[in-house]
DOGU-454523 format. One record per residue (C-alpha): residue number from 0; residue in one letter; x, y negated, z. Coordinates in steps of 0.02 Angstrom, whole numbers, plus 50000, padded with zeros to 5 digits. Example, Ala and Ser with C-alpha at 12.3 -4.5 7.8 and 13.67 -1.06 7.14 Angstrom:
<atoms>
+-----+-----+-------+-------+-------+
!   n ! res !    c1 !    c2 !    c3 !
+-----+-----+-------+-------+-------+
!   0 !   A ! 50615 ! 50225 ! 50390 !
!   1 !   S ! 50684 ! 50053 ! 50357 !
+-----+-----+-------+-------+-------+
</atoms>
This chain:
<atoms>
+-----+-----+-------+-------+-------+
!   n ! res !    c1 !    c2 !    c3 !
+-----+-----+-------+-------+-------+
!   0 !   M ! 54198 ! 47395 ! 56312 !
!   1 !   S ! 54361 ! 47445 ! 56228 !
!   2 !   G ! 54446 ! 47274 ! 56231 !
!   3 !   K ! 54439 ! 47103 ! 56310 !
!   4 !   V ! 54327 ! 46969 ! 56237 !
!   5 !   Y ! 54462 ! 46838 ! 56262 !
!   6 !   T ! 54637 ! 46856 ! 56188 !
!   7 !   R ! 54712 ! 46685 ! 56229 !
!   8 !   G ! 54777 ! 46684 ! 56049 !
!   9 !   G ! 54677 ! 46530 ! 56006 !
!  10 !   D ! 54718 ! 46426 ! 56158 !
!  11 !   A ! 54834 ! 46313 ! 56057 !
!  12 !   G ! 54697 ! 46271 ! 55931 !
!  13 !   Q ! 54740 ! 46399 ! 55798 !
!  14 !   T ! 54665 ! 46563 ! 55740 !
!  15 !   S ! 54702 ! 46698 ! 55612 !
!  16 !   L ! 54613 ! 46721 ! 55447 !
!  17 !   L ! 54589 ! 46894 ! 55374 !
!  18 !   G ! 54758 ! 46930 ! 55299 !
!  19 !   G ! 54852 ! 46867 ! 55452 !
!  20 !   I ! 54879 ! 46685 ! 55404 !
!  21 !   R ! 54870 ! 46567 ! 55553 !
!  22 !   V ! 54772 ! 46405 ! 55529 !
!  23 !   D ! 54701 ! 46266 ! 55636 !
!  24 !   K ! 54527 ! 46299 ! 55702 !
!  25 !   D ! 54459 ! 46153 ! 55602 !
!  26 !   D ! 54531 ! 46222 ! 55439 !
!  27 !   A ! 54412 ! 46213 ! 55291 !
!  28 !   R ! 54389 ! 46402 ! 55288 !
!  29 !   I ! 54350 ! 46407 ! 55473 !
!  30 !   E ! 54221 ! 46271 ! 55444 !
!  31 !   V ! 54141 ! 46377 ! 55308 !
!  32 !   Y ! 54123 ! 46540 ! 55399 !
!  33 !   G ! 54089 ! 46453 ! 55564 !
!  34 !   T ! 53942 ! 46364 ! 55484 !
!  35 !   L ! 53882 ! 46527 ! 55408 !
!  36 !   D ! 53891 ! 46602 ! 55582 !
!  37 !   E ! 53784 ! 46459 ! 55650 !
!  38 !   G ! 53654 ! 46494 ! 55517 !
!  39 !   T ! 53656 ! 46680 ! 55553 !
!  40 !   S ! 53626 ! 46647 ! 55738 !
!  41 !   M ! 53481 ! 46532 ! 55699 !
!  42 !   L ! 53409 ! 46669 ! 55588 !
!  43 !   G ! 53413 ! 46777 ! 55744 !
!  44 !   M ! 53297 ! 46651 ! 55827 !
!  45 !   A ! 53181 ! 46657 ! 55677 !
!  46 !   R ! 53182 ! 46847 ! 55677 !
!  47 !   A ! 53139 ! 46850 ! 55862 !
!  48 !   T ! 52992 ! 46730 ! 55843 !
!  49 !   T ! 52906 ! 46775 ! 55678 !
!  50 !   Q ! 52755 ! 46887 ! 55696 !
!  51 !   Y ! 52762 ! 46949 ! 55515 !
!  52 !   D ! 52853 ! 47112 ! 55483 !
!  53 !   D ! 52894 ! 47077 ! 55300 !
!  54 !   L ! 52977 ! 46911 ! 55343 !
!  55 !   C ! 53070 ! 46993 ! 55487 !
!  56 !   R ! 53134 ! 47128 ! 55369 !
!  57 !   H ! 53201 ! 46999 ! 55247 !
!  58 !   I ! 53290 ! 46907 ! 55387 !
!  59 !   I ! 53371 ! 47068 ! 55448 !
!  60 !   D ! 53430 ! 47108 ! 55272 !
!  61 !   I ! 53501 ! 46932 ! 55250 !
!  62 !   Q ! 53592 ! 46942 ! 55416 !
!  63 !   G ! 53668 ! 47106 ! 55359 !
!  64 !   E ! 53728 ! 47027 ! 55197 !
!  65 !   L ! 53802 ! 46879 ! 55288 !
!  66 !   I ! 53926 ! 46987 ! 55385 !
!  67 !   P ! 54031 ! 47033 ! 55231 !
!  68 !   I ! 54001 ! 46860 ! 55160 !
!  69 !   M ! 54083 ! 46782 ! 55313 !
!  70 !   A ! 54225 ! 46906 ! 55291 !
!  71 !   E ! 54247 ! 46847 ! 55111 !
!  72 !   A ! 54251 ! 46667 ! 55169 !
!  73 !   A ! 54381 ! 46710 ! 55302 !
!  74 !   F ! 54500 ! 46804 ! 55187 !
!  75 !   V ! 54661 ! 46737 ! 55115 !
!  76 !   K ! 54791 ! 46861 ! 55057 !
!  77 !   G ! 54941 ! 46863 ! 55174 !
!  78 !   E ! 55074 ! 46977 ! 55239 !
!  79 !   K ! 54954 ! 47079 ! 55342 !
!  80 !   E ! 54890 ! 47237 ! 55257 !
!  81 !   L ! 54704 ! 47265 ! 55284 !
!  82 !   K ! 54635 ! 47439 ! 55309 !
!  83 !   F ! 54478 ! 47393 ! 55212 !
!  84 !   E ! 54434 ! 47302 ! 55053 !
!  85 !   V ! 54356 ! 47133 ! 55080 !
!  86 !   P ! 54192 ! 47131 ! 54983 !
!  87 !   Q ! 54141 ! 46990 ! 54868 !
!  88 !   V ! 53968 ! 46924 ! 54830 !
!  89 !   K ! 53900 ! 46998 ! 54668 !
!  90 !   P ! 53776 ! 46923 ! 54544 !
!  91 !   E ! 53642 ! 47049 ! 54590 !
!  92 !   Q ! 53638 ! 46982 ! 54768 !
!  93 !   V ! 53593 ! 46810 ! 54701 !
!  94 !   T ! 53462 ! 46889 ! 54588 !
!  95 !   R ! 53387 ! 46980 ! 54738 !
!  96 !   L ! 53360 ! 46816 ! 54830 !
!  97 !   E ! 53279 ! 46741 ! 54676 !
!  98 !   G ! 53162 ! 46891 ! 54671 !
!  99 !   I ! 53108 ! 46857 ! 54851 !
! 100 !   I ! 53074 ! 46675 ! 54808 !
! 101 !   D ! 52971 ! 46721 ! 54654 !
! 102 !   F ! 52871 ! 46850 ! 54752 !
! 103 !   Y ! 52819 ! 46732 ! 54892 !
! 104 !   N ! 52786 ! 46588 ! 54772 !
! 105 !   Q ! 52629 ! 46684 ! 54725 !
! 106 !   E ! 52566 ! 46672 ! 54905 !
! 107 !   W ! 52626 ! 46498 ! 54946 !
! 108 !   I ! 52494 ! 46361 ! 54933 !
! 109 !   Q ! 52605 ! 46219 ! 54877 !
! 110 !   T ! 52554 ! 46045 ! 54933 !
! 111 !   G ! 52672 ! 45938 ! 54831 !
! 112 !   Q ! 52714 ! 45841 ! 54988 !
! 113 !   F ! 52870 ! 45826 ! 55094 !
! 114 !   V ! 52874 ! 45958 ! 55230 !
! 115 !   R ! 52878 ! 45915 ! 55414 !
! 116 !   P ! 52964 ! 46066 ! 55493 !
! 117 !   G ! 52878 ! 46144 ! 55643 !
! 118 !   G ! 52714 ! 46208 ! 55573 !
! 119 !   S ! 52752 ! 46368 ! 55670 !
! 120 !   Q ! 52891 ! 46413 ! 55789 !
! 121 !   A ! 52974 ! 46536 ! 55671 !
! 122 !   S ! 52960 ! 46421 ! 55521 !
! 123 !   G ! 53047 ! 46285 ! 55622 !
! 124 !   M ! 53189 ! 46407 ! 55655 !
! 125 !   M ! 53200 ! 46454 ! 55471 !
! 126 !   D ! 53204 ! 46271 ! 55421 !
! 127 !   M ! 53345 ! 46242 ! 55546 !
! 128 !   A ! 53440 ! 46390 ! 55472 !
! 129 !   R ! 53406 ! 46321 ! 55298 !
! 130 !   A ! 53484 ! 46154 ! 55346 !
! 131 !   I ! 53635 ! 46243 ! 55420 !
! 132 !   F ! 53663 ! 46343 ! 55262 !
! 133 !   R ! 53650 ! 46183 ! 55161 !
! 134 !   R ! 53794 ! 46118 ! 55266 !
! 135 !   A ! 53888 ! 46281 ! 55234 !
! 136 !   E ! 53863 ! 46251 ! 55048 !
! 137 !   R ! 53937 ! 46077 ! 55064 !
! 138 !   R ! 54087 ! 46150 ! 55157 !
! 139 !   L ! 54109 ! 46278 ! 55017 !
! 140 !   I ! 54108 ! 46140 ! 54886 !
! 141 !   S ! 54243 ! 46046 ! 54982 !
! 142 !   L ! 54348 ! 46204 ! 54998 !
! 143 !   N ! 54325 ! 46244 ! 54813 !
! 144 !   R ! 54408 ! 46079 ! 54768 !
! 145 !   H ! 54571 ! 46145 ! 54841 !
! 146 !   E ! 54562 ! 46330 ! 54796 !
! 147 !   A ! 54451 ! 46422 ! 54675 !
! 148 !   L ! 54314 ! 46522 ! 54760 !
! 149 !   N ! 54202 ! 46662 ! 54700 !
! 150 !   P ! 54064 ! 46565 ! 54606 !
! 151 !   H ! 53936 ! 46696 ! 54657 !
! 152 !   L ! 53972 ! 46656 ! 54840 !
! 153 !   M ! 53924 ! 46475 ! 54812 !
! 154 !   K ! 53769 ! 46524 ! 54714 !
! 155 !   Y ! 53717 ! 46645 ! 54851 !
! 156 !   V ! 53725 ! 46514 ! 54988 !
! 157 !   N ! 53625 ! 46394 ! 54878 !
! 158 !   R ! 53488 ! 46523 ! 54843 !
! 159 !   L ! 53488 ! 46573 ! 55026 !
! 160 !   S ! 53434 ! 46398 ! 55076 !
! 161 !   D ! 53296 ! 46404 ! 54944 !
! 162 !   T ! 53240 ! 46575 ! 55006 !
! 163 !   L ! 53227 ! 46517 ! 55186 !
! 164 !   Y ! 53130 ! 46363 ! 55133 !
! 165 !   V ! 52998 ! 46472 ! 55050 !
! 166 !   L ! 52993 ! 46600 ! 55192 !
! 167 !   A ! 52968 ! 46458 ! 55316 !
! 168 !   R ! 52820 ! 46394 ! 55216 !
! 169 !   I ! 52744 ! 46569 ! 55213 !
! 170 !   D ! 52764 ! 46590 ! 55401 !
! 171 !   E ! 52683 ! 46422 ! 55442 !
! 172 !   Q ! 52547 ! 46448 ! 55312 !
! 173 !   R ! 52499 ! 46619 ! 55380 !
! 174 !   T ! 52506 ! 46556 ! 55558 !
! 175 !   L ! 52396 ! 46408 ! 55517 !
! 176 !   I ! 52268 ! 46516 ! 55426 !
! 177 !   Q ! 52261 ! 46639 ! 55569 !
! 178 !   T ! 52241 ! 46499 ! 55696 !
! 179 !   I ! 52097 ! 46425 ! 55596 !
! 180 !   V ! 52011 ! 46594 ! 55582 !
! 181 !   D ! 52033 ! 46627 ! 55768 !
! 182 !   N ! 51950 ! 46460 ! 55809 !
! 183 !   L ! 51801 ! 46472 ! 55692 !
! 184 !   P ! 51637 ! 46466 ! 55787 !
! 185 !   N ! 51574 ! 46619 ! 55691 !
! 186 !   G ! 51727 ! 46720 ! 55740 !
! 187 !   G ! 51809 ! 46706 ! 55570 !
! 188 !   E ! 51679 ! 46799 ! 55469 !
! 189 !   T ! 51751 ! 46742 ! 55304 !
! 190 !   A ! 51925 ! 46718 ! 55235 !
! 191 !   V ! 52002 ! 46545 ! 55245 !
! 192 !   L ! 52124 ! 46474 ! 55120 !
! 193 !   S ! 52154 ! 46632 ! 55020 !
! 194 !   P ! 52339 ! 46662 ! 54976 !
! 195 !   N ! 52326 ! 46594 ! 54799 !
! 196 !   G ! 52206 ! 46456 ! 54846 !
! 197 !   Q ! 52063 ! 46539 ! 54752 !
! 198 !   G ! 51907 ! 46628 ! 54807 !
! 199 !   E ! 51741 ! 46692 ! 54742 !
! 200 !   I ! 51642 ! 46558 ! 54653 !
! 201 !   D ! 51487 ! 46655 ! 54601 !
! 202 !   M ! 51394 ! 46595 ! 54757 !
! 203 !   A ! 51439 ! 46412 ! 54734 !
! 204 !   P ! 51294 ! 46287 ! 54733 !
! 205 !   T ! 51218 ! 46260 ! 54561 !
! 206 !   L ! 51214 ! 46088 ! 54483 !
! 207 !   T ! 51026 ! 46082 ! 54513 !
! 208 !   E ! 51054 ! 46118 ! 54697 !
! 209 !   C ! 51190 ! 45987 ! 54703 !
! 210 !   D ! 51073 ! 45858 ! 54625 !
! 211 !   R ! 50942 ! 45898 ! 54755 !
! 212 !   M ! 51067 ! 45879 ! 54898 !
! 213 !   V ! 51137 ! 45716 ! 54831 !
! 214 !   E ! 50962 ! 45643 ! 54808 !
! 215 !   A ! 50916 ! 45692 ! 54986 !
! 216 !   G ! 51076 ! 45614 ! 55050 !
! 217 !   M ! 51048 ! 45453 ! 54953 !
! 218 !   K ! 50872 ! 45441 ! 55022 !
! 219 !   K ! 50940 ! 45455 ! 55199 !
! 220 !   A ! 51077 ! 45328 ! 55163 !
! 221 !   K ! 50947 ! 45204 ! 55099 !
! 222 !   E ! 50845 ! 45229 ! 55258 !
! 223 !   I ! 51001 ! 45189 ! 55360 !
! 224 !   G ! 51039 ! 45043 ! 55247 !
! 225 !   V ! 51220 ! 45091 ! 55206 !
! 226 !   P ! 51282 ! 45129 ! 55029 !
! 227 !   M ! 51385 ! 45288 ! 55026 !
! 228 !   V ! 51483 ! 45410 ! 54920 !
! 229 !   L ! 51412 ! 45587 ! 54923 !
! 230 !   T ! 51510 ! 45740 ! 54865 !
! 231 !   V ! 51472 ! 45925 ! 54846 !
! 232 !   V ! 51612 ! 46053 ! 54822 !
! 233 !   D ! 51624 ! 46241 ! 54799 !
! 234 !   Q ! 51703 ! 46356 ! 54929 !
! 235 !   N ! 51878 ! 46319 ! 54860 !
! 236 !   G ! 51852 ! 46133 ! 54888 !
! 237 !   D ! 51836 ! 46092 ! 54702 !
! 238 !   V ! 51712 ! 45953 ! 54665 !
! 239 !   I ! 51548 ! 46002 ! 54582 !
! 240 !   E ! 51464 ! 45833 ! 54598 !
! 241 !   S ! 51512 ! 45666 ! 54674 !
! 242 !   R ! 51405 ! 45510 ! 54667 !
! 243 !   R ! 51444 ! 45333 ! 54722 !
! 244 !   M ! 51299 ! 45221 ! 54772 !
! 245 !   D ! 51303 ! 45038 ! 54723 !
! 246 !   D ! 51419 ! 44935 ! 54834 !
! 247 !   A ! 51492 ! 45088 ! 54924 !
! 248 !   L ! 51667 ! 45062 ! 54991 !
! 249 !   I ! 51807 ! 45103 ! 54868 !
! 250 !   V ! 51900 ! 45205 ! 54999 !
! 251 !   S ! 51747 ! 45318 ! 55013 !
! 252 !   V ! 51775 ! 45377 ! 54834 !
! 253 !   T ! 51930 ! 45466 ! 54900 !
! 254 !   L ! 51873 ! 45505 ! 55076 !
! 255 !   A ! 51707 ! 45590 ! 55037 !
! 256 !   P ! 51786 ! 45727 ! 54928 !
! 257 !   H ! 51921 ! 45752 ! 55059 !
! 258 !   K ! 51789 ! 45779 ! 55193 !
! 259 !   A ! 51700 ! 45905 ! 55083 !
! 260 !   Y ! 51865 ! 45992 ! 55040 !
! 261 !   T ! 51909 ! 46006 ! 55224 !
! 262 !   A ! 51740 ! 46076 ! 55276 !
! 263 !   A ! 51745 ! 46204 ! 55133 !
! 264 !   T ! 51922 ! 46268 ! 55154 !
! 265 !   V ! 51929 ! 46265 ! 55344 !
! 266 !   R ! 51748 ! 46326 ! 55356 !
! 267 !   L ! 51714 ! 46199 ! 55492 !
! 268 !   A ! 51629 ! 46029 ! 55505 !
! 269 !   T ! 51760 ! 45892 ! 55502 !
! 270 !   H ! 51702 ! 45817 ! 55668 !
! 271 !   E ! 51716 ! 45989 ! 55748 !
! 272 !   L ! 51888 ! 46014 ! 55672 !
! 273 !   A ! 51941 ! 45848 ! 55749 !
! 274 !   K ! 51908 ! 45918 ! 55924 !
! 275 !   V ! 52029 ! 46064 ! 55902 !
! 276 !   A ! 52160 ! 45960 ! 55811 !
! 277 !   Q ! 52204 ! 45847 ! 55957 !
! 278 !   P ! 52372 ! 45858 ! 56050 !
! 279 !   G ! 52377 ! 46018 ! 56151 !
! 280 !   Q ! 52239 ! 46099 ! 56048 !
! 281 !   P ! 52268 ! 46251 ! 55934 !
! 282 !   L ! 52252 ! 46156 ! 55768 !
! 283 !   Y ! 52353 ! 46004 ! 55816 !
! 284 !   S ! 52435 ! 45922 ! 55663 !
! 285 !   I ! 52335 ! 46023 ! 55535 !
! 286 !   D ! 52298 ! 45859 ! 55445 !
! 287 !   V ! 52484 ! 45825 ! 55433 !
! 288 !   N ! 52537 ! 45993 ! 55362 !
! 289 !   L ! 52402 ! 46015 ! 55230 !
! 290 !   P ! 52350 ! 45891 ! 55094 !
! 291 !   K ! 52172 ! 45823 ! 55082 !
! 292 !   I ! 52132 ! 45882 ! 55258 !
! 293 !   T ! 52041 ! 45748 ! 55357 !
! 294 !   L ! 51975 ! 45743 ! 55535 !
! 295 !   V ! 51848 ! 45606 ! 55500 !
! 296 !   G ! 51668 ! 45661 ! 55529 !
! 297 !   G ! 51551 ! 45677 ! 55380 !
! 298 !   G ! 51603 ! 45843 ! 55305 !
! 299 !   L ! 51490 ! 45995 ! 55331 !
! 300 !   P ! 51504 ! 46172 ! 55260 !
! 301 !   L ! 51364 ! 46250 ! 55159 !
! 302 !   S ! 51317 ! 46430 ! 55199 !
! 303 !   K ! 51220 ! 46564 ! 55106 !
! 304 !   D ! 51191 ! 46741 ! 55171 !
! 305 !   G ! 51313 ! 46708 ! 55313 !
! 306 !   K ! 51455 ! 46651 ! 55200 !
! 307 !   V ! 51523 ! 46479 ! 55167 !
! 308 !   V ! 51492 ! 46441 ! 54983 !
! 309 !   G ! 51538 ! 46258 ! 54978 !
! 310 !   A ! 51526 ! 46097 ! 55076 !
! 311 !   V ! 51466 ! 45917 ! 55071 !
! 312 !   G ! 51562 ! 45761 ! 55112 !
! 313 !   V ! 51493 ! 45588 ! 55148 !
! 314 !   S ! 51583 ! 45423 ! 55174 !
! 315 !   G ! 51530 ! 45242 ! 55186 !
! 316 !   G ! 51459 ! 45211 ! 55358 !
! 317 !   S ! 51506 ! 45251 ! 55536 !
! 318 !   V ! 51550 ! 45429 ! 55579 !
! 319 !   E ! 51377 ! 45455 ! 55653 !
! 320 !   Q ! 51293 ! 45385 ! 55497 !
! 321 !   D ! 51401 ! 45491 ! 55381 !
! 322 !   I ! 51358 ! 45648 ! 55482 !
! 323 !   A ! 51172 ! 45606 ! 55476 !
! 324 !   V ! 51175 ! 45591 ! 55286 !
! 325 !   A ! 51278 ! 45750 ! 55270 !
! 326 !   E ! 51151 ! 45842 ! 55378 !
! 327 !   A ! 51011 ! 45782 ! 55263 !
! 328 !   M ! 51107 ! 45854 ! 55115 !
! 329 !   V ! 51133 ! 46021 ! 55202 !
! 330 !   A ! 50948 ! 46026 ! 55249 !
! 331 !   A ! 50902 ! 46001 ! 55065 !
! 332 !   Y ! 51009 ! 46151 ! 55019 !
+-----+-----+-------+-------+-------+
</atoms>
């Protein structure tokens, strides 16, 4: 090492900005680039934990951009002559971040719900970095009230938070999909939750087949003596047919399609999914992080030629009764 880490120059609570001006360590500019430094360090945690090379590459690039950005935030022209030109954020850097957001929006399965950070370890780190950069943006706004800043700097920090939000969703989405595939009883023979939420539909049950399944399920429900709602969906979880028997519970109108959606998109019976979604199990909290996912028994996948082509969902009785009716529907298929 060529020099000492400590200089004792800040022992009195002051430090030097680029340009030589001495300020207190809680000066607005110090708060700005100190907060940016916090975010950069948290990005290091995200980079060290993500298993996806493309996301890691973006983080590395962002960390590289943040070094001159922190220099810009730390610069005020003073008596000291610098041997280098302090760079400023340019419009194209903001545009680049917007391009990253637009690219991953195509992969992101948006739920329309508030996010609970922590769907994966790396996504939790990215969300933490996102929150830190939001604070940096607030510090920039406060500083801008007193002295005019480069508007592209403020735009960059804003877009950076948006970028990290999307990258966090991609990391947790990919991690969740891979975990589901790894825990499928058939070893993950078919894709789960394709990136754009779509899949092949040419093998979906026909309406005639759906009618036959629903009739078989209603017959079983009558034998049990419980009115039910019976739903059939394609492999994307989209409803093909849903029928409500007289006097079936109102809540079942919502729950039966959710059971079918879960069984189709996760490729697993809902009561089996419940076993691996308990605390300490690999799919814990899956029902929290994805909409329409339910762990209530009564949803069963439909298979043809070894591939899941849809699912049935039944609601109205006990879990055991719902499963029995769903099994009658699958048998009719």
